Jmol script that loads the backbone (N, CA, C; Angstrom):
load data "model"
ATOM      1  N   MET A   1     -28.621  38.218 -36.982  1.00  0.00           N
ATOM      2  CA  MET A   1     -30.147  37.208 -36.559  1.00  0.00           C
ATOM      3  C   MET A   1     -31.244  37.034 -37.450  1.00  0.00           C
ATOM      4  N   GLU A   2     -31.443  36.138 -37.448  1.00  0.00           N
ATOM      5  CA  GLU A   2     -33.052  35.652 -37.883  1.00  0.00           C
ATOM      6  C   GLU A   2     -33.851  36.258 -37.123  1.00  0.00           C
ATOM      7  N   ASN A   3     -35.559  36.801 -37.096  1.00  0.00           N
ATOM      8  CA  ASN A   3     -36.204  36.947 -36.590  1.00  0.00           C
ATOM      9  C   ASN A   3     -36.668  36.013 -35.738  1.00  0.00           C
ATOM     10  N   ARG A   4     -36.753  34.829 -35.631  1.00  0.00           N
ATOM     11  CA  ARG A   4     -37.140  33.856 -34.800  1.00  0.00           C
ATOM     12  C   ARG A   4     -36.026  33.910 -33.583  1.00  0.00           C
ATOM     13  N   GLN A   5     -34.496  34.011 -34.131  1.00  0.00           N
ATOM     14  CA  GLN A   5     -34.140  34.071 -32.334  1.00  0.00           C
ATOM     15  C   GLN A   5     -34.015  35.254 -31.855  1.00  0.00           C
ATOM     16  N   THR A   6     -33.988  36.934 -32.918  1.00  0.00           N
ATOM     17  CA  THR A   6     -33.724  37.983 -31.995  1.00  0.00           C
ATOM     18  C   THR A   6     -35.488  38.019 -31.013  1.00  0.00           C
ATOM     19  N   ASP A   7     -36.050  37.625 -31.588  1.00  0.00           N
ATOM     20  CA  ASP A   7     -37.358  36.950 -31.040  1.00  0.00           C
ATOM     21  C   ASP A   7     -37.278  36.126 -29.549  1.00  0.00           C
ATOM     22  N   THR A   8     -37.092  35.301 -29.828  1.00  0.00           N
ATOM     23  CA  THR A   8     -36.131  34.063 -29.068  1.00  0.00           C
ATOM     24  C   THR A   8     -35.383  34.976 -27.942  1.00  0.00           C
ATOM     25  N   PHE A   9     -34.247  35.448 -28.460  1.00  0.00           N
ATOM     26  CA  PHE A   9     -33.478  35.918 -27.636  1.00  0.00           C
ATOM     27  C   PHE A   9     -33.824  37.362 -26.816  1.00  0.00           C
ATOM     28  N   ILE A  10     -34.725  38.536 -27.471  1.00  0.00           N
ATOM     29  CA  ILE A  10     -35.184  39.184 -25.693  1.00  0.00           C
ATOM     30  C   ILE A  10     -36.441  38.966 -25.214  1.00  0.00           C
ATOM     31  N   GLY A  11     -36.666  37.457 -25.764  1.00  0.00           N
ATOM     32  CA  GLY A  11     -37.758  36.866 -24.830  1.00  0.00           C
ATOM     33  C   GLY A  11     -36.936  35.961 -23.638  1.00  0.00           C
ATOM     34  N   TRP A  12     -36.087  35.739 -23.585  1.00  0.00           N
ATOM     35  CA  TRP A  12     -35.023  35.229 -22.572  1.00  0.00           C
ATOM     36  C   TRP A  12     -34.579  36.535 -21.776  1.00  0.00           C
ATOM     37  N   ILE A  13     -33.989  37.635 -22.395  1.00  0.00           N
ATOM     38  CA  ILE A  13     -33.684  39.255 -21.995  1.00  0.00           C
ATOM     39  C   ILE A  13     -34.896  39.316 -20.610  1.00  0.00           C
ATOM     40  N   GLU A  14     -35.970  39.677 -21.378  1.00  0.00           N
ATOM     41  CA  GLU A  14     -37.165  39.963 -20.651  1.00  0.00           C
ATOM     42  C   GLU A  14     -37.732  38.935 -19.580  1.00  0.00           C
ATOM     43  N   ASP A  15     -37.141  37.566 -19.990  1.00  0.00           N
ATOM     44  CA  ASP A  15     -37.690  36.803 -18.743  1.00  0.00           C
ATOM     45  C   ASP A  15     -36.786  36.484 -17.748  1.00  0.00           C
ATOM     46  N   SER A  16     -35.440  37.113 -18.142  1.00  0.00           N
ATOM     47  CA  SER A  16     -34.455  37.063 -16.826  1.00  0.00           C
ATOM     48  C   SER A  16     -33.957  38.246 -16.435  1.00  0.00           C
ATOM     49  N   TYR A  17     -34.392  39.167 -17.077  1.00  0.00           N
ATOM     50  CA  TYR A  17     -34.045  40.439 -16.626  1.00  0.00           C
ATOM     51  C   TYR A  17     -34.763  41.331 -16.483  1.00  0.00           C
ATOM     52  N   GLY A  18     -36.004  41.510 -17.172  1.00  0.00           N
ATOM     53  CA  GLY A  18     -37.195  42.604 -17.172  1.00  0.00           C
ATOM     54  C   GLY A  18     -37.062  43.356 -18.716  1.00  0.00           C
ATOM     55  N   SER A  19     -35.784  43.324 -18.740  1.00  0.00           N
ATOM     56  CA  SER A  19     -35.683  44.762 -19.898  1.00  0.00           C
ATOM     57  C   SER A  19     -34.085  44.048 -20.437  1.00  0.00           C
ATOM     58  N   PRO A  20     -34.028  45.189 -21.373  1.00  0.00           N
ATOM     59  CA  PRO A  20     -32.373  45.272 -22.232  1.00  0.00           C
ATOM     60  C   PRO A  20     -31.689  45.699 -21.476  1.00  0.00           C
ATOM     61  N   GLU A  21     -32.781  47.210 -20.837  1.00  0.00           N
ATOM     62  CA  GLU A  21     -31.341  47.620 -20.093  1.00  0.00           C
ATOM     63  C   GLU A  21     -31.193  47.460 -19.232  1.00  0.00           C
ATOM     64  N   LYS A  22     -32.121  46.572 -18.468  1.00  0.00           N
ATOM     65  CA  LYS A  22     -31.240  46.196 -17.042  1.00  0.00           C
ATOM     66  C   LYS A  22     -30.278  45.247 -17.209  1.00  0.00           C
ATOM     67  N   LEU A  23     -30.378  44.538 -18.275  1.00  0.00           N
ATOM     68  CA  LEU A  23     -29.527  43.220 -18.868  1.00  0.00           C
ATOM     69  C   LEU A  23     -27.910  43.893 -18.422  1.00  0.00           C
ATOM     70  N   ALA A  24     -28.013  45.330 -19.834  1.00  0.00           N
ATOM     71  CA  ALA A  24     -27.358  46.364 -19.824  1.00  0.00           C
ATOM     72  C   ALA A  24     -26.034  46.526 -18.880  1.00  0.00           C
ATOM     73  N   GLN A  25     -27.433  47.273 -17.335  1.00  0.00           N
ATOM     74  CA  GLN A  25     -26.594  47.224 -15.842  1.00  0.00           C
ATOM     75  C   GLN A  25     -25.210  46.318 -15.885  1.00  0.00           C
ATOM     76  N   ILE A  26     -26.161  45.467 -15.672  1.00  0.00           N
ATOM     77  CA  ILE A  26     -25.806  44.312 -15.554  1.00  0.00           C
ATOM     78  C   ILE A  26     -24.311  44.189 -16.212  1.00  0.00           C
ATOM     79  N   LEU A  27     -24.201  43.701 -17.240  1.00  0.00           N
ATOM     80  CA  LEU A  27     -22.933  43.673 -17.928  1.00  0.00           C
ATOM     81  C   LEU A  27     -22.345  45.099 -17.429  1.00  0.00           C
ATOM     82  N   GLU A  28     -22.599  46.068 -17.493  1.00  0.00           N
ATOM     83  CA  GLU A  28     -21.059  47.170 -17.156  1.00  0.00           C
ATOM     84  C   GLU A  28     -21.299  46.993 -16.116  1.00  0.00           C
ATOM     85  N   LEU A  29     -21.793  46.635 -14.874  1.00  0.00           N
ATOM     86  CA  LEU A  29     -21.540  46.274 -12.987  1.00  0.00           C
ATOM     87  C   LEU A  29     -19.903  45.081 -13.432  1.00  0.00           C
ATOM     88  N   GLY A  30     -20.204  43.880 -15.036  1.00  0.00           N
ATOM     89  CA  GLY A  30     -19.411  43.030 -14.877  1.00  0.00           C
ATOM     90  C   GLY A  30     -18.372  43.518 -15.437  1.00  0.00           C
ATOM     91  N   ILE A  31     -18.204  44.935 -16.370  1.00  0.00           N
ATOM     92  CA  ILE A  31     -17.243  45.359 -16.840  1.00  0.00           C
ATOM     93  C   ILE A  31     -16.418  46.216 -15.687  1.00  0.00           C
ATOM     94  N   PHE A  32     -17.006  46.531 -15.094  1.00  0.00           N
ATOM     95  CA  PHE A  32     -16.262  47.598 -13.514  1.00  0.00           C
ATOM     96  C   PHE A  32     -15.455  46.797 -12.807  1.00  0.00           C
ATOM     97  N   MET A  33     -16.115  45.325 -12.275  1.00  0.00           N
ATOM     98  CA  MET A  33     -15.794  44.579 -11.591  1.00  0.00           C
ATOM     99  C   MET A  33     -14.173  44.062 -12.069  1.00  0.00           C
ATOM    100  N   THR A  34     -14.296  44.138 -13.662  1.00  0.00           N
ATOM    101  CA  THR A  34     -13.106  43.415 -14.062  1.00  0.00           C
ATOM    102  C   THR A  34     -11.999  44.429 -13.650  1.00  0.00           C
ATOM    103  N   PHE A  35     -12.572  45.281 -13.037  1.00  0.00           N
ATOM    104  CA  PHE A  35     -11.485  46.476 -12.622  1.00  0.00           C
ATOM    105  C   PHE A  35      -9.901  45.894 -11.192  1.00  0.00           C
ATOM    106  N   PHE A  36     -10.895  45.079 -10.861  1.00  0.00           N
ATOM    107  CA  PHE A  36     -10.482  44.546  -9.493  1.00  0.00           C
ATOM    108  C   PHE A  36     -10.110  42.977  -9.657  1.00  0.00           C
ATOM    109  N   LEU A  37     -10.130  42.912 -10.276  1.00  0.00           N
ATOM    110  CA  LEU A  37      -9.557  41.464 -10.669  1.00  0.00           C
ATOM    111  C   LEU A  37      -7.637  41.190  -9.606  1.00  0.00           C
ATOM    112  N   GLU A  38      -7.461  40.040  -9.021  1.00  0.00           N
ATOM    113  CA  GLU A  38      -6.135  40.214  -8.819  1.00  0.00           C
ATOM    114  C   GLU A  38      -5.234  39.422  -9.755  1.00  0.00           C
ATOM    115  N   GLU A  39      -4.160  40.212  -9.778  1.00  0.00           N
ATOM    116  CA  GLU A  39      -2.868  39.752 -11.029  1.00  0.00           C
ATOM    117  C   GLU A  39      -2.704  38.589 -10.920  1.00  0.00           C
ATOM    118  N   ASP A  40      -2.101  38.473 -12.310  1.00  0.00           N
ATOM    119  CA  ASP A  40      -2.162  36.712 -12.851  1.00  0.00           C
ATOM    120  C   ASP A  40      -3.177  35.770 -12.421  1.00  0.00           C
ATOM    121  N   THR A  41      -4.629  36.431 -12.658  1.00  0.00           N
ATOM    122  CA  THR A  41      -5.858  35.509 -12.380  1.00  0.00           C
ATOM    123  C   THR A  41      -6.054  35.117 -14.051  1.00  0.00           C
ATOM    124  N   PHE A  42      -5.439  35.988 -15.291  1.00  0.00           N
ATOM    125  CA  PHE A  42      -6.210  36.286 -16.770  1.00  0.00           C
ATOM    126  C   PHE A  42      -5.271  36.798 -16.939  1.00  0.00           C
ATOM    127  N   SER A  43      -4.612  36.783 -18.350  1.00  0.00           N
ATOM    128  CA  SER A  43      -3.659  37.790 -19.269  1.00  0.00           C
ATOM    129  C   SER A  43      -4.681  39.130 -19.295  1.00  0.00           C
ATOM    130  N   ARG A  44      -3.833  40.119 -19.730  1.00  0.00           N
ATOM    131  CA  ARG A  44      -4.682  41.225 -20.496  1.00  0.00           C
ATOM    132  C   ARG A  44      -5.068  40.796 -21.255  1.00  0.00           C
ATOM    133  N   ARG A  45      -4.956  40.189 -22.091  1.00  0.00           N
ATOM    134  CA  ARG A  45      -5.592  39.962 -23.060  1.00  0.00           C
ATOM    135  C   ARG A  45      -6.487  39.238 -23.079  1.00  0.00           C
ATOM    136  N   GLU A  46      -7.136  38.508 -22.504  1.00  0.00           N
ATOM    137  CA  GLU A  46      -8.281  37.762 -22.113  1.00  0.00           C
ATOM    138  C   GLU A  46      -9.167  38.590 -21.359  1.00  0.00           C
ATOM    139  N   VAL A  47      -8.927  39.607 -20.705  1.00  0.00           N
ATOM    140  CA  VAL A  47      -9.412  40.261 -19.972  1.00  0.00           C
ATOM    141  C   VAL A  47     -10.533  41.350 -20.776  1.00  0.00           C
ATOM    142  N   GLN A  48      -9.275  41.660 -21.650  1.00  0.00           N
ATOM    143  CA  GLN A  48     -10.008  43.173 -22.662  1.00  0.00           C
ATOM    144  C   GLN A  48     -11.145  41.904 -23.759  1.00  0.00           C
ATOM    145  N   ASP A  49     -10.566  40.774 -24.226  1.00  0.00           N
ATOM    146  CA  ASP A  49     -11.050  40.328 -25.154  1.00  0.00           C
ATOM    147  C   ASP A  49     -12.796  39.981 -24.502  1.00  0.00           C
ATOM    148  N   VAL A  50     -12.844  39.621 -23.226  1.00  0.00           N
ATOM    149  CA  VAL A  50     -13.811  39.298 -22.446  1.00  0.00           C
ATOM    150  C   VAL A  50     -14.865  40.790 -22.272  1.00  0.00           C
ATOM    151  N   VAL A  51     -14.428  41.875 -21.998  1.00  0.00           N
ATOM    152  CA  VAL A  51     -14.470  43.017 -21.708  1.00  0.00           C
ATOM    153  C   VAL A  51     -15.345  43.496 -23.017  1.00  0.00           C
ATOM    154  N   GLU A  52     -14.534  43.790 -24.160  1.00  0.00           N
ATOM    155  CA  GLU A  52     -14.918  44.025 -25.192  1.00  0.00           C
ATOM    156  C   GLU A  52     -16.363  43.235 -26.158  1.00  0.00           C
ATOM    157  N   ALA A  53     -16.397  41.704 -25.709  1.00  0.00           N
ATOM    158  CA  ALA A  53     -17.227  41.183 -25.994  1.00  0.00           C
ATOM    159  C   ALA A  53     -18.567  41.802 -25.380  1.00  0.00           C
ATOM    160  N   ILE A  54     -18.648  41.783 -23.819  1.00  0.00           N
ATOM    161  CA  ILE A  54     -19.181  42.598 -23.418  1.00  0.00           C
ATOM    162  C   ILE A  54     -20.326  43.766 -23.718  1.00  0.00           C
ATOM    163  N   ARG A  55     -19.145  44.980 -24.129  1.00  0.00           N
ATOM    164  CA  ARG A  55     -19.344  46.079 -24.053  1.00  0.00           C
ATOM    165  C   ARG A  55     -20.114  45.971 -25.809  1.00  0.00           C
ATOM    166  N   GLY A  56     -20.034  45.282 -26.284  1.00  0.00           N
ATOM    167  CA  GLY A  56     -20.718  44.731 -27.853  1.00  0.00           C
ATOM    168  C   GLY A  56     -22.093  44.381 -27.767  1.00  0.00           C
ATOM    169  N   ILE A  57     -22.177  43.881 -26.399  1.00  0.00           N
ATOM    170  CA  ILE A  57     -23.549  43.815 -26.315  1.00  0.00           C
ATOM    171  C   ILE A  57     -24.407  44.698 -25.856  1.00  0.00           C
ATOM    172  N   VAL A  58     -23.657  45.796 -24.982  1.00  0.00           N
ATOM    173  CA  VAL A  58     -24.388  46.792 -24.236  1.00  0.00           C
ATOM    174  C   VAL A  58     -24.466  47.416 -25.186  1.00  0.00           C
ATOM    175  N   VAL A  59     -23.457  47.704 -25.791  1.00  0.00           N
ATOM    176  CA  VAL A  59     -23.982  48.993 -27.174  1.00  0.00           C
ATOM    177  C   VAL A  59     -25.347  48.479 -27.930  1.00  0.00           C
ATOM    178  N   GLY A  60     -25.166  46.894 -28.587  1.00  0.00           N
ATOM    179  CA  GLY A  60     -26.708  46.002 -29.411  1.00  0.00           C
ATOM    180  C   GLY A  60     -27.538  46.322 -27.940  1.00  0.00           C
ATOM    181  N   LEU A  61     -27.810  46.383 -26.665  1.00  0.00           N
ATOM    182  CA  LEU A  61     -28.956  45.957 -26.222  1.00  0.00           C
ATOM    183  C   LEU A  61     -29.649  47.739 -26.033  1.00  0.00           C
ATOM    184  N   ARG A  62     -28.876  48.629 -26.130  1.00  0.00           N
ATOM    185  CA  ARG A  62     -29.212  49.697 -26.163  1.00  0.00           C
ATOM    186  C   ARG A  62     -29.931  50.547 -27.237  1.00  0.00           C
ATOM    187  N   LYS A  63     -29.320  49.963 -28.264  1.00  0.00           N
ATOM    188  CA  LYS A  63     -30.073  50.507 -29.989  1.00  0.00           C
ATOM    189  C   LYS A  63     -31.272  50.302 -29.907  1.00  0.00           C
TER     190      LYS A  63
END
end "model"
wireframe off; spacefill off
backbone 0.3
color backbone group
């Protein structure tokens, strides 16, 4: 990401969630919630793709 984009993204995180750590906590809750999805709502692969993306963001926020 370019510096301007990074600054904009970090600003959005801080304005919306207070800190990258708080956003990471919310995203982890989203991962946890996927364990309670009803069967046949989404394919297993669709859920795995979303969880992988969320997990990548969580890891990036904590760097």
